[in-house]
TORMAR-885634 format. One line per field, with one value per residue: residue in three letters; x, y, z of N, C-alpha, C, CB in turn; residue number from 1. Coordinates in steps of 0.02 Angstrom, whole numbers, plus 50000, padded with zeros to 5 digits. Each point is the difference from the previous one (the first is absolute). Glycine has a CB too. Layout:
<sites>
rest: (ALA,...);
nxx: (X,...);
nyy: (Y,...);
nzz: (Z,...);
caxx: (X,...);
cayy: (Y,...);
cazz: (Z,...);
cxx: (X,...);
cyy: (Y,...);
czz: (Z,...);
cbxx: (X,...);
cbyy: (Y,...);
cbzz: (Z,...);
nr: (NUM,...);
</sites>
This chain:
<sites>
rest: (UNK,UNK,UNK,UNK,UNK,UNK,UNK,UNK,UNK,UNK,UNK,UNK,UNK,UNK,UNK,UNK,UNK,UNK,UNK,UNK,UNK,UNK,UNK,UNK,UNK,UNK,UNK,UNK,UNK,UNK,UNK,UNK,UNK,UNK,UNK,UNK,UNK,UNK,UNK,UNK,UNK,UNK,UNK,UNK,UNK,UNK,UNK,UNK,UNK,UNK,UNK,UNK,UNK,UNK,UNK,UNK,UNK,UNK,UNK,UNK,UNK,UNK,UNK,UNK,UNK,UNK,UNK,UNK,UNK,UNK,UNK,UNK,UNK,UNK,UNK,UNK,UNK,UNK,UNK,UNK,UNK,UNK,UNK,UNK,UNK,UNK,UNK,UNK,UNK,UNK,UNK,UNK,UNK,UNK,UNK,UNK,UNK,UNK,UNK,UNK,UNK,UNK,UNK,UNK,UNK,UNK,UNK,UNK,UNK,UNK,UNK,UNK,UNK,UNK,UNK,UNK,UNK,UNK,UNK,UNK,UNK,UNK,UNK,UNK,UNK,UNK,UNK,UNK,UNK,UNK,UNK,UNK,UNK);
nxx: (55485,50155,49965,49983,50088,49861,50026,49866,50022,50056,49882,50116,49924,49849,50035,50062,49842,49921,50095,50011,49862,49995,50121,49915,49848,50064,50042,49838,50041,50129,49933,49955,50019,50147,49852,50017,50120,49876,49954,50144,49914,50020,49968,49931,50094,49877,50093,49901,50117,49844,50096,49929,49992,50083,49879,50099,49939,50050,50108,49879,50109,49888,49933,50078,49949,49842,50013,50042,49894,49882,49944,49986,49881,50099,49883,50039,50031,49977,50082,50089,49983,50069,49905,50157,49888,50081,49971,49855,50147,50038,49891,50090,49913,49869,50111,49852,50107,49987,49863,49949,49825,50020,50010,49851,50029,50112,49875,50038,50145,49934,49919,50123,50051,49870,49958,50146,49999,50022,49992,49934,50096,50116,49974,50087,49869,50146,49931,50154,50048,49988,49940,49978,50138);
nyy: (54899,50024,50104,49843,50135,49917,49886,49930,50040,49872,49996,50101,50124,49958,50014,50156,50090,49970,50042,50143,50008,49989,50116,50105,49965,50014,50156,50037,49937,50093,50127,50075,50145,50007,50022,49844,50027,50033,49824,49947,49928,49860,49995,49853,49964,49887,50008,49838,50016,50010,49906,50087,49843,50024,50064,50112,49884,50078,49872,49913,50107,50097,49863,50060,50131,49950,49982,50157,50061,50059,50050,50122,49997,50116,50061,49869,49844,49896,50063,49827,50043,49870,50044,50077,49921,50123,49985,50067,50040,50048,50122,50103,50069,49994,50106,50027,49994,50152,49903,49928,50065,49968,50180,49979,49864,50060,49914,49904,49968,49949,49905,49937,49961,49958,49919,49942,49975,50151,50046,50136,50001,49959,50108,50136,50015,50082,50043,49909,50154,49906,50125,49852,50064);
nzz: (53868,49991,49871,49966,49883,49962,50151,50048,50134,49988,50094,50050,49938,50056,50132,49958,49953,50145,50099,49920,49999,50147,50028,49937,50048,50147,49965,50019,50149,50014,49942,50147,49893,50102,50040,50066,50100,50118,49955,50094,49847,50061,49842,50052,49854,49997,49845,49978,49881,49961,49911,49876,49957,49907,50024,50105,50094,50138,49979,50059,50066,50041,50079,50087,49958,50045,50181,49996,49894,50123,49869,50088,49879,50017,49933,49882,50107,50054,50116,49941,50151,50048,50126,50061,50134,50062,50142,49982,50043,49855,50017,50084,49899,49905,49896,49937,49869,50020,49963,50155,49937,50155,50007,50036,50100,50147,49995,49895,50082,50146,49951,49956,50128,50063,49879,50014,50169,50009,50153,49858,50135,49892,49843,50018,49899,49956,49874,49937,50072,49844,49902,49930,49925);
caxx: (50039,50060,50000,50025,50022,49964,50009,49968,50040,49984,49960,50042,50005,49936,49992,50043,49961,49946,50020,50014,49941,49959,50051,49997,49932,49991,50033,49942,49974,50047,50018,49937,50016,50029,49945,49971,50044,49978,49942,50034,49968,50035,49973,49987,49999,49991,50001,50015,50003,49947,50022,49948,50020,50005,49940,49985,49951,50029,50023,49972,50035,49993,49953,50020,50000,49935,49961,50013,49986,49935,49985,49949,49996,50003,49964,50036,50046,50006,50065,50008,50042,49999,49988,50065,49985,50044,49969,49969,50044,50048,49982,50010,49983,49979,49998,49961,50038,49978,49933,49958,49954,49981,50021,49936,49952,50039,49958,49982,50058,49997,49943,50040,50052,49970,49972,50053,50040,50054,49978,50016,50030,50071,50022,50000,49970,50017,49991,50072,50013,50027,49953,50013,50028);
cayy: (49946,50014,49995,49930,50007,49956,49925,49976,49976,49924,50001,50032,50071,50013,50000,50051,50060,50005,50027,50069,50033,50010,50040,50067,50027,50005,50058,50058,49996,50036,50075,50045,50067,50027,50042,49950,49960,50004,49945,49944,49947,49932,49973,49926,49988,49936,50006,49940,49993,49950,49970,49990,49950,50034,50049,50052,49981,49994,49927,49952,50000,50056,49995,50018,50084,50026,49992,50068,50071,50030,50063,50055,50051,50072,50030,49984,49943,49948,50016,49945,50013,49937,50015,49984,50009,50029,50015,50070,50040,50027,50055,50070,50054,50006,50065,50001,50034,50062,49999,49942,50018,49978,50054,50030,49946,49975,49956,49935,49966,49977,49940,49952,49958,49950,49945,49950,49981,50034,50051,50061,50041,49984,50007,50074,50014,50073,50021,50007,50081,49985,50011,49977,50045);
cazz: (49980,49959,49926,49991,49932,49944,50010,50058,50058,50023,50059,50052,49990,50012,50086,50029,49970,50046,50064,49997,49995,50061,50039,49990,50021,50074,50027,50015,50072,50052,49991,50035,49993,50062,50047,50042,50036,50076,50006,50024,49980,49984,49944,49996,49926,49982,49927,49976,49918,49968,49933,49948,49946,49934,49974,50039,50050,50062,50003,50057,50060,50053,50049,50064,49995,49980,50068,50047,49965,49999,49961,50025,49940,49999,49933,49935,50002,50055,50037,50048,50056,50050,50065,50037,50065,50052,50059,50000,50034,49958,49971,50041,49967,49942,49970,49948,49939,49983,49968,50038,50015,50066,50038,50024,50044,50054,50044,49959,50000,50062,49994,49961,50035,50055,49978,49980,50060,50016,50063,49976,50052,50005,49930,49985,49924,49974,49923,49973,49984,49932,49940,49937,49957);
cxx: (50059,49979,50031,50029,49988,50020,49961,50030,49984,49971,50039,49999,49933,49975,50041,49961,49935,50007,50027,49953,49959,50043,49987,49930,49979,50024,49950,49966,50046,50018,49934,50033,50028,49951,49964,50036,49981,49940,50042,49961,50031,49956,50001,49994,49988,49987,50014,50012,49953,50024,49939,50025,50019,49951,49989,49953,50038,50010,49974,50044,49986,49956,50008,49994,49921,49963,50014,49991,49923,49988,49944,49978,50005,49966,50042,50057,49995,50058,50023,50040,50002,50004,50073,49983,50068,49968,49961,50032,50046,49983,49991,49986,49974,50000,49965,50044,49953,49929,49953,49936,49960,50018,49943,49954,50038,49955,49980,50066,50002,49964,50032,50049,49972,49961,50047,50051,50046,49981,50025,50037,50071,50032,50001,49981,50023,50000,50080,50005,50030,49937,50022,50026,49992);
cyy: (50017,50008,49943,50013,49947,49921,49972,49982,49935,50003,50033,50071,50024,50013,50060,50082,50001,50012,50075,50046,50012,50040,50069,50030,50003,50071,50057,49999,50022,50072,50045,50071,50019,50038,49954,49963,50008,49937,49942,49935,49935,49975,49923,49984,49927,49995,49937,50011,49952,49996,49999,49947,50025,50045,50061,49997,49997,49925,49969,50023,50052,49991,50028,50074,50014,49988,50057,50067,50005,50056,50043,50035,50073,50027,49992,49946,49961,49997,49929,50025,49934,50033,49983,50012,50018,50027,50067,50057,50038,50062,50054,50073,49993,50079,49999,50035,50062,49991,49943,50041,49986,50058,50028,49950,49964,49949,49931,49957,49964,49945,49946,49957,49960,49945,49943,49983,50036,50053,50070,50044,49992,50000,50064,50005,50072,50010,50014,50085,50002,50019,49954,50049,49977);
czz: (49953,49920,49979,49921,49951,50020,50056,50060,50017,50066,50060,49998,50009,50068,50025,49973,50044,50070,50004,49997,50069,50057,49986,50004,50077,50037,50014,50070,50053,49999,50032,49998,50074,50054,50041,50054,50086,50016,50028,49988,49989,49960,49991,49936,50003,49918,49961,49921,49975,49928,49951,49950,49944,49965,50046,50043,50065,50016,50066,50064,50048,50050,50065,50012,50006,50072,50053,49975,50006,49953,50033,49941,50021,49938,49940,50015,50051,50025,50031,50064,50040,50067,50041,50071,50040,50054,49994,50032,49962,49970,50045,49976,49926,49960,49939,49946,49993,49958,50021,50035,50068,50049,50042,50037,50051,50027,49975,50007,50076,50009,49972,50038,50056,49986,49980,50052,50036,50054,49968,50048,49991,49929,49990,49932,49992,49919,49982,49984,49932,49950,49935,49941,49928);
cbxx: (49898,50074,50000,49903,50076,50011,50111,49941,50009,50095,49940,50069,50095,49994,49992,50128,50048,49963,50023,50081,50003,49932,50086,50100,49969,50015,50106,49971,49935,50042,50080,49942,49906,50103,49981,49943,50096,50023,49916,50054,49942,50061,50031,49947,50081,49954,50036,49931,50118,49893,50089,49959,49934,50059,49939,50035,49926,49948,50109,49969,50076,50025,49981,50075,50114,50001,50008,50078,50103,49997,50034,50053,49926,50106,49940,49977,50066,49927,49967,49999,49973,50064,49860,50081,49898,50073,50091,49906,49986,50033,49957,50082,50079,49936,50098,49888,50052,50128,50057,50117,50018,50020,50088,50008,49928,50068,49960,49913,50061,50015,49902,49989,50083,50000,49914,49984,49984,50049,50020,49904,49908,49978,49961,50088,49885,50076,49863,50009,50024,50089,49981,49916,50077);
cbyy: (49936,49931,50113,49919,50063,50101,50010,49971,50105,49948,49897,49909,49996,49939,49863,49903,49991,49936,49880,49966,49951,49887,49914,49984,49954,49869,49967,49994,49911,49899,49974,49905,50026,50010,50088,49992,50018,50150,50036,50073,50082,49975,50107,49992,50096,49977,50111,49938,50024,50031,49924,50122,49932,49909,49900,50048,49934,50111,50025,49888,49950,50068,49914,49903,50022,49969,49872,49936,50000,49967,49937,50019,49919,49996,50087,50123,50056,49939,50132,49912,50127,49909,49971,50034,49918,50021,49934,49941,49925,49894,49934,49932,50044,49892,50028,49997,49887,50045,50054,49915,50001,49873,50023,50078,49977,50105,50103,50059,50088,50097,50070,50080,50084,50085,50074,50042,49918,49975,49910,49986,49989,49930,49904,50031,49921,50009,50065,49862,50039,49895,50128,49922,50033);
cbzz: (50015,50091,49989,50089,50049,49894,49956,49925,50042,49938,49956,49998,49925,49907,50015,49994,49870,49926,50022,49957,49883,49970,49996,49935,49889,49994,49938,49876,49963,50000,49878,50092,49899,49924,49918,49907,49893,49999,49893,50084,49963,50098,49957,50099,49953,50126,50020,50096,49999,50076,50059,50011,50038,49994,49951,49927,49917,50034,49931,49917,49939,49923,49943,50000,49911,49857,49981,50048,49910,50111,49893,50113,49939,50066,50066,49953,49947,49957,50030,49900,50003,49923,49984,49906,49986,49922,50061,49997,50079,49982,49921,50040,50078,50048,50051,50071,49931,50002,49906,50031,49887,49969,49915,49903,49902,50026,50040,49906,49906,50028,49982,49912,49971,50058,49971,49889,49952,49886,50117,49930,50081,50106,49960,50081,49999,50107,50006,49938,50124,50044,50044,50040,50090);
nr: (1,2,3,4,5,6,7,8,9,10,11,12,13,14,15,16,17,18,19,20,21,22,23,24,25,26,27,28,29,30,31,32,33,34,35,36,37,38,39,40,41,42,43,44,45,46,47,48,49,50,51,52,53,54,55,56,57,58,59,60,61,62,63,64,65,66,67,68,69,70,71,72,73,74,75,76,77,78,79,80,81,82,83,84,85,86,87,88,89,90,91,92,93,94,95,96,97,98,99,100,101,102,103,104,105,106,107,108,109,110,111,112,113,114,115,116,117,118,119,120,121,122,123,124,125,126,127,128,129,130,131,132,133);
</sites>
């Protein structure tokens, strides 16, 4: 957020600051280490702006977004996500990252694909050559 030097922002400035913050925050989804360039990844983003009331509670005006947000548990946290349907034929390759534990369980990954309507014969599975630094 911009520094205000102790003055209060008017409504227009608040909206601009929120938009700037959202734009800056979303940059992390566009940045990728050059060593992963060969993956030619396509990222689909859905970044709803969720409002809070004066007490910091999630505002009622967010109800439409809430209907689209799901949560999955991970160790020590909840991860919000939304479902984005796409054609099964659009998945042509799956690249497993350097720390992905499925590398030792490729048969289970193929079973998962088949159980969810994908033809694993038409999807290339490979392990990334990049390493996290």
